[in-house]
C-alpha positions in Angstrom: -112.0 -104.1 -129.1 -110.0 -102.2 -132.0 -106.5 -101.9 -131.6 -104.2 -98.5 -132.9 -100.6 -98.2 -132.5 -99.6 -95.4 -130.6 -99.3 -91.9 -132.3 -101.3 -93.6 -135.4 -104.8 -92.8 -136.0 -108.3 -94.0 -134.2 -111.5 -93.3 -135.8 -115.2 -93.6 -135.2 -118.2 -93.2 -137.4 -121.3 -91.8 -136.6 -125.0 -91.6 -138.0 -127.0 -88.5 -137.3 -130.4 -89.8 -136.9 -132.2 -86.4 -138.7 -131.2 -84.4 -142.0 -130.0 -81.2 -141.7 -130.2 -78.1 -144.0 -126.8 -77.1 -143.8 -124.7 -79.9 -141.9 -121.5 -78.1 -142.2 -122.7 -75.2 -140.2 -125.7 -76.7 -138.3 -124.1 -79.0 -136.1 -121.2 -78.7 -133.7 -120.2 -82.8 -132.6 -117.0 -83.2 -130.7 -115.5 -86.2 -128.8 -114.0 -86.3 -125.1 -111.4 -89.2 -125.2 -110.1 -90.7 -121.4 -106.7 -91.9 -122.0 -105.5 -94.7 -119.3 -104.1 -92.2 -117.3 -107.2 -90.4 -116.9 -106.7 -87.2 -118.8 -109.4 -85.9 -121.0 -108.6 -84.7 -124.3 -111.6 -83.1 -126.3 -111.5 -82.9 -130.3 -113.9 -81.7 -133.0 -115.5 -84.4 -135.5 -116.3 -83.4 -138.8 -119.1 -83.9 -141.2 -118.2 -86.6 -144.1 -121.1 -86.5 -146.5 -124.9 -87.9 -146.1 -126.1 -88.5 -143.1 -122.2 -89.5 -141.3 -119.5 -87.8 -139.3 -116.6 -89.1 -138.2 -113.9 -88.6 -135.3 -110.1 -89.1 -135.7 -107.6 -89.2 -132.8 -103.8 -89.7 -132.0 -103.1 -91.8 -128.8 -100.1 -90.9 -127.1 -100.8 -93.6 -124.7 -100.7 -97.2 -124.4 -103.8 -99.2 -123.2 -107.4 -98.7 -123.3 -108.9 -95.4 -124.1 -112.9 -94.6 -123.8 -115.0 -91.7 -125.7 -117.9 -90.2 -125.5 -119.4 -87.5 -128.1 -121.3 -84.4 -127.2 -123.7 -82.7 -130.0 -124.7 -79.3 -130.3 -128.2 -81.1 -131.1 -128.5 -82.9 -127.8 -132.4 -84.5 -129.7 -129.9 -86.2 -132.4 -129.1 -89.8 -131.1 -127.3 -90.4 -133.2 -124.3 -88.0 -133.1 -125.0 -86.8 -129.1 -124.0 -88.8 -125.9 -122.4 -91.9 -128.4 -119.4 -93.8 -126.6 -117.0 -96.5 -127.3 -113.3 -97.5 -126.6 -110.2 -99.0 -127.8 -106.6 -100.2 -127.4 -103.4 -98.8 -128.4 -100.7 -100.7 -128.9 -96.8 -100.1 -128.6 -95.8 -99.4 -132.3 -93.2 -102.4 -133.4 -92.2 -100.9 -136.9 -89.1 -99.3 -137.9 -91.2 -95.7 -139.3 -89.1 -93.0 -137.4 -92.5 -90.6 -136.8 -94.1 -93.6 -134.9 -91.0 -94.6 -133.0 -90.7 -90.6 -132.1 -93.3 -89.3 -132.3 -95.0 -85.6 -133.6 -93.2 -82.7 -132.9 -92.9 -80.0 -130.0 -90.5 -77.1 -129.5 -87.2 -77.9 -127.8 -86.7 -77.0 -124.1 -84.8 -74.0 -125.5 -87.7 -73.3 -127.8 -84.6 -72.8 -130.9 -85.6 -76.2 -132.7 -88.1 -79.0 -133.5 -87.8 -82.6 -131.4 -90.2 -85.2 -131.3 -92.2 -86.3 -128.5 -89.4 -88.0 -127.2 -87.4 -85.2 -127.1 -85.2 -86.2 -130.3 -84.1 -83.6 -132.3 -85.7 -82.9 -135.9 -83.9 -81.8 -138.7 -86.4 -79.8 -140.9 -85.9 -80.3 -144.4 -89.2 -80.0 -146.4 -90.0 -79.8 -149.9 -92.5 -77.8 -151.5 -95.4 -79.5 -153.4 -98.0 -77.2 -152.4 -100.2 -78.6 -155.8 -98.9 -82.3 -154.9 -101.5 -83.6 -153.2 -104.4 -82.6 -155.0 -102.7 -82.4 -158.9 -101.5 -86.1 -158.3 -102.9 -89.5 -158.9 -102.3 -91.8 -155.9 -99.7 -93.7 -158.1 -98.1 -90.6 -158.5 -97.6 -89.2 -154.8 -96.4 -92.8 -153.7 -93.8 -92.5 -156.7 -92.8 -88.5 -155.3 -93.0 -89.6 -152.1 -90.7 -92.4 -152.3 -88.0 -90.5 -154.0 -88.1 -87.7 -151.7 -87.9 -89.9 -148.7 -84.8 -91.7 -149.9 -83.0 -88.1 -151.3 -83.4 -87.5 -146.9 -86.0 -85.1 -146.7 -88.1 -84.9 -143.6 -90.8 -83.3 -144.3 -93.7 -81.9 -147.6 -95.1 -78.8 -148.1 -98.5 -78.9 -149.6 -102.1 -77.0 -149.9 -105.0 -78.4 -148.3 -107.9 -76.2 -151.0 -108.0 -74.9 -153.9 -105.9 -72.2 -154.3 -104.4 -69.3 -157.1 -102.0 -72.1 -158.1 -104.3 -74.9 -158.3 -108.0 -73.6 -159.2 -109.1 -77.0 -159.1 -108.0 -80.4 -158.2 -107.4 -83.5 -160.4 -110.9 -84.4 -161.0 -111.4 -80.7 -161.9 -113.7 -79.9 -158.6 -113.2 -77.1 -155.8 -112.9 -77.6 -151.9 -116.3 -75.7 -151.3 -118.7 -73.3 -153.1 -118.8 -69.5 -153.0 -116.3 -66.5 -152.8 -116.9 -65.0 -149.1 -119.0 -67.7 -147.7 -119.0 -71.1 -148.4 -122.0 -72.2 -150.0 -121.2 -75.7 -150.0 -118.6 -77.8 -148.4 -117.5 -80.1 -151.1 -116.8 -83.6 -148.9 -115.7 -85.5 -151.8 -112.6 -83.0 -152.7 -111.1 -83.6 -149.3 -112.6 -87.7 -149.8 -109.8 -87.9 -152.6 -107.0 -86.3 -150.4 -107.2 -88.4 -147.5 -105.7 -91.4 -148.6 -102.7 -88.9 -149.8 -102.8 -87.6 -146.4 -101.8 -90.8 -144.9 -99.5 -91.3 -147.2 -97.3 -88.8 -146.5 -96.8 -90.0 -142.3 -96.2 -93.6 -143.8 -93.7 -92.9 -145.4 -91.3 -91.7 -142.8 -92.5 -87.7 -143.7 -93.6 -84.9 -141.8 -97.0 -83.9 -143.4 -97.1 -79.9 -143.4 -100.4 -78.7 -144.5 -101.4 -74.9 -145.6 -104.8 -74.2 -144.2 -105.6 -71.0 -146.1 -103.4 -69.5 -148.9 -104.2 -65.8 -148.7 -102.6 -63.6 -151.2 -104.9 -61.3 -153.2 -106.4 -63.1 -155.6 -110.7 -64.3 -156.5 -109.4 -68.0 -155.8 -107.7 -68.1 -152.4 -109.8 -68.8 -149.2 -107.7 -66.7 -146.7 -107.8 -63.6 -149.0 -111.8 -64.4 -149.9 -113.2 -65.9 -147.3 -115.2 -63.6 -144.6 -113.5 -64.2 -141.3 -116.1 -66.7 -139.7 -116.2 -68.9 -142.7 -112.1 -69.0 -142.6 -112.5 -70.2 -139.1 -114.8 -73.0 -139.8 -113.4 -74.0 -143.0 -109.7 -74.1 -141.0 -111.4 -76.0 -137.8 -112.7 -78.6 -140.5 -109.4 -79.1 -141.8 -108.2 -79.8 -138.3 -110.6 -82.2 -137.4 -110.5 -84.4 -140.8 -106.7 -83.8 -140.8 -105.1 -83.2 -137.2 -104.7 -86.9 -136.3 -101.5 -87.2 -138.7 -98.0 -86.1 -137.6 -97.9 -82.3 -139.1 -97.3 -78.7 -138.8 -99.7 -77.0 -139.7 -99.5 -73.5 -141.6 -102.4 -71.3 -141.1 -101.8 -69.2 -143.9 -99.8 -69.1 -147.3 -97.9 -66.3 -149.0 -100.4 -63.3 -147.5 -99.8 -59.9 -146.2 -100.3 -60.8 -142.2 -98.0 -57.2 -141.3 -99.9 -53.6 -139.7 -103.8 -54.0 -139.5 -104.1 -57.2 -141.5 -102.6 -58.9 -138.6 -105.7 -58.6 -136.6 -107.8 -60.9 -138.9 -105.1 -64.0 -138.4 -104.6 -63.1 -134.9 -108.5 -64.1 -134.4 -108.6 -66.9 -136.9 -105.0 -68.2 -135.3 -107.0 -67.6 -131.5 -110.2 -69.5 -132.6 -108.7 -71.9 -134.4 -105.9 -73.0 -131.9 -105.8 -71.5 -128.8 -106.7 -73.5 -125.6 -107.0 -76.5 -128.3 -105.5 -79.7 -128.4 -102.9 -79.6 -131.8 -99.6 -80.0 -132.7 -97.4 -77.1 -134.0 -98.4 -73.8 -136.0 -96.9 -71.2 -137.9 -97.1 -68.9 -140.9 -96.2 -68.5 -144.9 -96.0 -65.0 -145.1 -95.5 -63.0 -148.6 -91.7 -62.8 -149.9 -89.5 -60.7 -147.7 -92.6 -59.8 -145.3 -91.3 -60.5 -141.8 -94.1 -60.7 -139.0 -92.7 -61.7 -135.9 -93.5 -57.9 -134.7 -97.0 -58.5 -135.1 -97.1 -62.5 -133.6 -94.1 -62.6 -131.2 -97.0 -62.8 -128.3 -99.5 -65.1 -129.8 -99.3 -68.2 -127.9 -100.9 -70.2 -130.6 -98.1 -68.7 -132.9 -94.9 -71.5 -132.6 -92.9 -71.2 -135.1 -91.5 -68.0 -137.3 -91.8 -69.1 -140.4 -90.4 -67.0 -144.0 -90.7 -66.8 -147.2 -87.0 -65.2 -148.6 -88.8 -65.7 -151.8 -87.5 -66.0 -155.3 -85.8 -62.7 -156.2 -81.4 -62.0 -156.5 -80.8 -59.3 -156.9 -78.7 -57.1 -154.1 -81.3 -56.0 -152.4 -83.3 -59.6 -152.2 -79.7 -60.9 -150.7 -79.3 -58.3 -148.7 -82.5 -59.1 -147.2 -81.9 -62.5 -146.1 -78.3 -62.3 -144.5 -78.6 -58.5 -142.8 -82.1 -58.9 -142.5 -84.6 -59.3 -140.0 -83.8 -63.4 -139.9 -79.9 -62.7 -139.0 -81.6 -60.2 -136.1 -85.3 -60.8 -134.6 -83.7 -64.6 -133.6 -82.8 -62.7 -130.6 -86.1 -62.0 -129.7 -87.9 -63.3 -126.3 -89.4 -65.7 -126.5 -87.7 -67.7 -128.9 -89.0 -69.8 -131.3 -87.5 -71.9 -134.5 -87.0 -69.8 -137.7 -87.3 -71.8 -140.9 -87.1 -70.2 -144.2 -90.4 -72.2 -145.7 -89.4 -70.8 -149.4 -86.0 -69.8 -150.5 -85.1 -69.4 -154.4 -86.7 -72.3 -156.4 -84.2 -74.1 -158.7 -85.2 -73.1 -162.2 -87.5 -70.6 -160.7 -86.9 -67.3 -162.9 -85.4 -65.0 -160.0 -87.6 -61.7 -160.0 -85.9 -58.5 -161.4 -82.9 -60.4 -162.7 -85.3 -62.4 -165.2 -82.3 -65.9 -164.9 -83.1 -69.0 -164.1 -82.2 -69.9 -160.4 -79.1 -72.4 -160.7 -78.0 -75.6 -157.7 -75.4 -73.0 -156.7 -78.1 -70.6 -155.5 -80.8 -72.8 -154.3 -77.4 -73.7 -151.9 -76.0 -70.6 -151.5 -80.0 -69.6 -150.3 -80.4 -73.0 -148.4 -77.0 -72.2 -146.2 -77.4 -69.0 -145.8 -80.8 -69.7 -144.2 -79.4 -71.9 -141.7 -77.1 -69.9 -140.4 -78.1 -66.2 -140.6 -80.5 -68.0 -137.0 -79.7 -70.5 -134.8 -80.6 -73.7 -137.6 -83.7 -75.4 -137.2 -83.7 -76.3 -141.2 -85.0 -75.5 -144.5 -86.9 -75.8 -147.0 -86.9 -76.2 -151.2 -88.4 -76.4 -154.3 -88.8 -76.2 -157.6 -91.3 -75.3 -160.6 -92.0 -78.4 -161.8 -92.8 -79.8 -158.3 -94.8 -77.6 -156.8 -97.2 -76.9 -159.2 -97.2 -80.4 -159.8 -96.4 -79.9 -163.9 -97.4 -83.1 -166.0 -95.7 -81.5 -169.4 -93.2 -78.3 -170.0 -95.5 -75.3 -169.2 -96.2 -72.4 -167.2 -98.2 -72.7 -163.9 -101.4 -71.0 -164.1 -101.9 -67.6 -162.6 -97.6 -67.5 -162.6 -97.2 -66.3 -165.5 -93.4 -64.5 -165.3 -91.5 -67.5 -163.7 -90.4 -69.8 -166.3 -91.4 -72.8 -167.7 -91.7 -75.4 -165.1 -90.5 -78.8 -166.1 -92.8 -82.0 -165.4 -92.5 -83.0 -162.4 -90.8 -87.0 -162.8 -87.7 -84.6 -164.2 -87.7 -81.4 -161.5 -87.6 -84.3 -158.4 -84.4 -85.1 -160.0 -82.5 -81.5 -160.2 -79.2 -81.2 -158.6 -80.3 -79.0 -156.2 -82.5 -81.9 -154.8 -79.8 -84.2 -154.3 -77.4 -80.9 -152.9 -80.2 -80.6 -150.4 -79.9 -84.5 -149.5 -75.9 -84.0 -149.1 -77.0 -80.7 -146.7 -79.1 -83.0 -144.5 -76.2 -85.2 -144.1 -73.3 -83.0 -143.5 -76.0 -81.7 -140.6 -76.5 -85.3 -139.0 -73.3 -85.6 -138.3 -72.8 -83.2 -136.2 -74.4 -81.2 -133.1 -76.2 -78.9 -134.9 -78.9 -78.0 -132.1 -76.2 -76.9 -130.2 -75.6 -73.8 -133.4 -76.3 -69.9 -133.0 -75.2 -67.5 -135.2 -71.3 -65.7 -134.4 -70.2 -63.0 -136.7 -67.9 -62.3 -134.9 -65.9 -65.5 -135.8 -64.9 -63.1 -139.0 -62.8 -60.6 -138.7 -63.6 -59.5 -141.9 -67.4 -60.2 -143.5 -66.9 -60.2 -147.5 -70.3 -59.5 -147.8 -70.7 -56.1 -146.9 -68.4 -55.0 -149.6 -70.6 -57.5 -152.2 -73.6 -59.4 -150.7 -72.6 -62.3 -153.7 -69.9 -63.1 -151.2 -71.9 -63.5 -147.7 -70.1 -65.6 -145.3 -72.6 -67.2 -142.6 -70.8 -68.6 -139.6 -72.0 -70.2 -136.4 -70.8 -71.7 -133.1 -71.6 -73.5 -130.9 -72.1 -72.0 -127.0 -69.7 -74.0 -125.0 -67.0 -73.1 -128.3 -66.4 -76.8 -129.7 -67.8 -76.3 -133.1 -68.2 -74.1 -135.1 -69.6 -73.7 -138.6 -69.0 -71.4 -141.3 -70.7 -71.0 -145.3 -68.4 -69.5 -148.0 -70.5 -68.8 -151.2 -68.1 -68.3 -153.6 -64.5 -69.8 -152.1 -62.8 -66.7 -150.8 -60.2 -66.4 -148.4 -61.5 -66.3 -144.6 -59.8 -64.4 -142.0 -61.2 -65.7 -139.0 -61.4 -64.4 -134.5 -60.9 -68.5 -132.8 -60.9 -67.1 -129.5 -64.0 -68.2 -128.4 -63.7 -71.5 -130.1 -61.7 -74.8 -127.8 -58.7 -75.5 -129.4 -56.9 -77.0 -130.8 -59.4 -77.2 -133.4 -59.2 -79.7 -136.2 -60.3 -77.9 -139.8 -62.6 -79.7 -142.2 -63.5 -78.5 -145.6 -66.8 -80.1 -146.8 -67.6 -79.7 -150.6 -71.6 -79.0 -150.7 -72.0 -80.1 -154.3 -70.2 -83.4 -154.2 -70.1 -84.1 -150.2 -66.4 -84.8 -150.1 -64.8 -83.9 -147.2 -61.1 -82.5 -146.9 -59.2 -82.7 -143.7 -57.0 -79.3 -143.3 -54.7 -80.3 -140.4 -55.5 -78.4 -136.9 -55.5 -75.0 -135.5 -54.3 -73.6 -132.1 -53.7 -70.1 -132.8 -56.6 -67.6 -131.8 -56.6 -65.6 -135.7 -56.6 -68.0 -138.7 -56.4 -67.1 -142.5 -57.8 -70.2 -144.1 -59.1 -70.7 -148.1 -61.3 -73.4 -149.3 -59.1 -75.8 -151.5 -61.1 -75.4 -155.0 -63.3 -72.4 -156.2 -67.0 -72.4 -155.3 -69.0 -72.7 -152.6 -67.9 -74.2 -149.3 -68.4 -75.3 -146.1 -66.0 -75.3 -143.1 -66.3 -77.4 -139.9 -64.0 -76.7 -137.1 -64.8 -79.5 -134.0 -62.8 -78.7 -131.0 -59.9 -81.9 -130.3 -59.7 -81.4 -126.9 
């Protein structure tokens, strides 16, 4: 009998006994799995070229599973009513994904946890083109570096799109514009091993199903609704057994009347289905919560503060929707999926984004809403540049350095330190509390905006200051006495600065630059 470890991938192959003019459209093949505890889970199989269909499944129980197929063409004896079984065994390795299981929402729906309820801190890298432009060896090298740096997830695009009109073999995911004329199975066969590698390196996969910005290349913008649903279902059938979070659509406008298209697609693809978590990646400074607040398939609030660094851009992040709408019900994790990219030319000021600006956007994003995580990016990696070059269809963002150089930029190391800093505190207990600040420096100059969070029980507070200015603090809602620790987010160095028992305090960082202040109750 075939054996698969719990949270691993079982795969079965089926061959049709007839020919189909358009197998992508003409056949629907479902497979119902029965668990050892007698639960039934139905997933969709996918066409894999010629007369081959495959089903992939992730077992969440140990012992014997059985399955039976149901084909829309009941006369196809190679596909319909096929039965089988496999054995699911306990996982005995050290990969945290398989030890703890896939992601879900925490009980309070504010952050992410694994299947066994251990908290999951989202630190994602945006390698949008990585999986379609890399060789297998390059992808292994990249994943190994990001794992060592402490990243926990990788964001990428699963089809051709504006920034990657074709893959490394000059292939597209399909032929056609509004309608899919021919699905290119070979495009996805090239992706398969690289997709699996993400989990093997202990990283959560975060694939975009349909890039959606207005452009002649993007599936999410051009495909008619029925075909957008078809290709999304196909990708979910092919890759949904990995440990992942789906991004239904990337970089589009999903507001107002445009939201209806994406509500229809989201419901058709995810609602009442066996699935993992789902979010959206809107265009820069677009906020879509009012449109999607009550969509049951919409699990996480993904947003993009983008690559601007003007006063208005920074105000949107610091004082705008992410800092306010986290209080709306039902709650969801809020994650900035695309903040300032390192070495990207900042919009409107046309200067390269520095490591300091990257850190600033990351800590602001984390602390403006209840912390759940944040993403990072750089031109060279998102585009997967092989040489110094301007990314295709992105003429105003600057020259991307080769990806091997870009993965070692200082901002990435700063993200490693950010992850270590938050790993040492109970970050999942924190909520924004601007009342800690007697004065908000950002009201006079947004570049001085100071972000503050505290735990509900008052045992810990975390405050980020971007320029090292003095802080006037109201500590009345914290449990005193408090230990005062300054952390340099650029070096990771910690400096203890005594204790505080008073309900008011004036504190100043040890040096200039940005600093993180951590206050911990000693009682």
